[in-house]
C-alpha positions in Angstrom: -0.1 -0.3 -0.2 2.8 2.4 0.6 4.1 2.3 -2.8 0.6 3.8 -3.8 1.6 7.0 -2.2 4.4 7.6 -4.6 1.8 7.2 -7.7 -0.8 8.8 -6.5 -1.5 12.1 -8.4 -3.8 14.8 -7.3 -7.2 15.4 -9.0 -10.8 17.2 -8.4 -11.4 18.8 -5.2 -9.1 18.0 -2.3 -7.6 21.4 -1.4 -6.2 21.3 1.9 -5.7 24.8 2.5 -9.2 25.9 2.4 -10.2 22.9 4.8 -7.4 24.1 7.5 -8.4 27.7 7.2 -12.0 27.0 7.9 -10.9 24.6 10.9 -8.8 27.7 12.0 -11.5 30.0 11.9 -13.8 27.5 13.8 -11.4 27.2 16.4 -10.8 30.8 16.7 -14.6 31.4 17.1 -14.7 28.9 20.0 -11.6 30.2 21.7 -13.2 33.6 21.7 -16.4 32.0 23.5 -13.9 30.9 26.2 -11.7 34.4 26.4 -12.7 34.7 30.0 -11.4 31.2 31.4 -8.0 30.3 32.0 -5.8 28.4 29.4 -6.1 25.3 31.6 -9.9 25.7 31.6 -10.5 25.9 27.9 -12.0 22.5 26.6 -9.7 20.0 24.2 -10.1 20.2 20.7 -9.6 17.5 18.2 -8.9 18.2 14.6 -9.8 15.1 12.3 -8.6 15.4 8.7 -9.6 12.9 6.3 -8.5 12.7 2.8 -8.8 10.5 -0.3 -5.2 11.1 -1.2 -2.7 14.0 -1.8 -3.9 17.4 -1.8 -5.1 19.1 -4.9 -3.6 22.5 -4.0 0.2 20.9 -4.3 2.1 24.1 -5.1 4.9 24.8 -3.0 3.3 27.8 -1.5 0.3 25.7 -0.5 2.5 23.3 1.6 4.0 26.5 3.2 0.3 27.5 3.9 -0.7 24.3 5.2 2.4 23.8 7.6 1.8 27.6 8.8 -2.0 27.0 9.5 -1.4 23.8 11.4 1.3 25.5 13.5 -0.9 28.4 14.3 -3.4 26.1 15.5 -0.8 24.0 17.4 0.7 27.1 19.0 -2.9 28.5 20.3 -3.9 25.4 21.7 -0.8 23.7 22.7 -1.7 20.3 24.7 -5.4 21.1 24.3 -5.1 19.9 20.4 -5.3 16.5 19.1 -4.6 15.9 15.5 -5.9 12.7 13.8 -5.5 12.1 10.2 -6.9 9.4 7.9 -6.3 8.4 4.3 -8.9 6.3 2.4 -8.7 4.9 -1.2 -9.2 2.2 -3.6 -6.8 -0.8 -3.1 -5.3 -1.8 -6.3 -3.5 -4.5 -7.2 -0.1 -4.5 -9.0 
């Protein structure tokens, strides 16, 4: 199965940057609701990222954007963040 990662080519709609930006907006909104709480009292967050393959937004600047967004989220939430990722796809026989 790992050899498929080397062969997979993005297509259609798999824009990770837009999804991560949306997640960041939701998290920011939620954190604003808890602005009066001490850091240890805010709830935990889990970001679950499900994809069917490589991102369609695969330009180098998109990779930088993805890393930047995840870094900002992680910096804000620290130990209050759990990230899970899952790749789904069709198994092929070679």
